[in-house]
N, C-alpha and C positions, 0 to 999 in steps of 0.2 A: 306227457300232456299235454295237445295237441288246446294253442287257439283259439283260432277256429272251428265254423262250421264245415267236415265231410262231404264232399260237393253229391257224393250220392243220395246224405241221409235230408234231406229241408226236417223233416218235426220225430224225435219219441214219440208214439203212444202205447199210455198203460194204465188201465185201473186199475192205478194205488192199493192195491188190496199188497200185505207185507210178504216179503218171500219176492220175486224172481218183476215181480211190479217196479212196486220201489227201491229195486236193485237195479233196475232199466231209465227209471228218473231221477234219481239219484244221478244215473253214470252218467246222463248226459248231461245235467247242471253242471258237471267238473268237468263234463267234456265239450260249456258253448254251449248244446245243442238246442236247439229250441221240443217245449213240452208241450204234449194236450195226452187229450184223454177223456177218455166219457169214467164218472165212480156211481154207485149210487144212491138215490135222495138222502143228502143225510152229509155224504160224503162218507159214506159204510166201511169198515176194515175191519181184520177178526180185534187189531190193537187200537183202529180207532171208530170205533161202537153210537156214538153218539155224537146228534153234528153238530159239527158241522166235521165234523168230522180232519177224512183226507183233505178236507180242503179249506185245512186252518197254516198246512206247506205246502199244497201245491194250489195254488193259485191259479194257474196257467186250464186246472184239470174238469169239466164240466156233470154236475148234478142232473142225474139220467127223473126220469118225475118216477121213476116204479124205484121200492126200497130191496127189489130182483135183485142178486147179481147177475143173474142169465142177459136180462136185458144190456148193461154196462162190457159186460163181454161179446156181445154181441157188436153195440153199437162202435165196440174196437173194430173187432172185421171185418164191418163196414166200411168203415173208411179210415180203412189203411191202404195202402200198395202192396204190401208182400205182410206178409202173420211172421216172427219168430218165433217158436217156442221151444225157451230152457227147461228144460231138467237137470237134473244128478244123477251120477252116473248112473247110481243105479232105477230102474225100471220105481215108479209109482201109484199106485194108484189117484187121478186127484180125477173130480172132477172136473172143476174148471176148465182148467188141462181137456180133456176129452170134451169139451162143448163148444172150448176155441179152435180146435183141431177139427168137428164136423160145421161146424161153422164160415171153417176160411174155406170147410168145401160146399159147404153149400154156395154159396155167394162166391165162388170161385176168384176163390184171390188165390195169389199159391201162398202157399204155407215150406215154412222152410222152418227143422229141426235140429238140434245140438244142446250135448251137456254139455254141464262147465269142463269138462274134461275133452273136451275135440276139443283144437286147431282154433285160435278166434280168424288167424288169416282165413285158413276154407273159408268158412264163413260169411266174410272181406270180398270174400273174390263172388261167393255167392249173391249176395247182396250189387257189390256194382255191373253184375252181368245180369243187373234186372233196366238198368238203369241208374238218372241221377234226380234228384231232389225227390229220396223218395219218402211215406212219415212211412212208420216203420210200427209196427206192432209189437210188441215184444209184452209174452204169455210164459207161466206154465206155476211152478206149485205156491203154496200159503209158505209160510214160513212156520203154521206150522206142524204143515204138510211132510216137510222138509226138514230137518232144521241145521242150522250149515246156509241153504238156502239164496240168504240175501248176499250175506259174505263172497260164495262162490263167485256169485252169479258181475255180482257191483263188476269187483276181477273183475271177469273175465271177456265184461258189456265196454269197460270202460280198454282193458288189454283192442276190443274188436273194435270202438269206436278211434283212437287210436292210428292204428293198420289204416282203415280210412281215410283220415286223414292226412296219411299221411298216401295215397294214391292220386 
């Protein structure tokens, strides 16, 4: 595993929700990539419903003025160079993921999508083609919406970040 930040990545941004968001933060930290992101007021996540919520474990995240998770979602997309949506192999209906994709279109931000079954090398090439020092927002379904997505995504993202570091 890489111990230095891949030149393509300045930071990984995510909203701290269980599932894909949390896998992104944990994979980034394990690969020495800075993390950032917005969370709802009080640090709310489905498995951390009481303040300080996920802010108790991810000190680099910031709370919005609103408890509405949609505010967090929109801010994370807006303040990123690109958004990557990661989903399980089977399609699922995730309102937050749909909002993320809509926000990327509204804010004219690049949007890349992948499943945990895709080759992370292909995503690494797509990200590298966008430039260097990118702040990459990573989003996808919650653990309750796609059981097992945290572990699958963490493995996939670790492979992605390792490949980017090797470039």
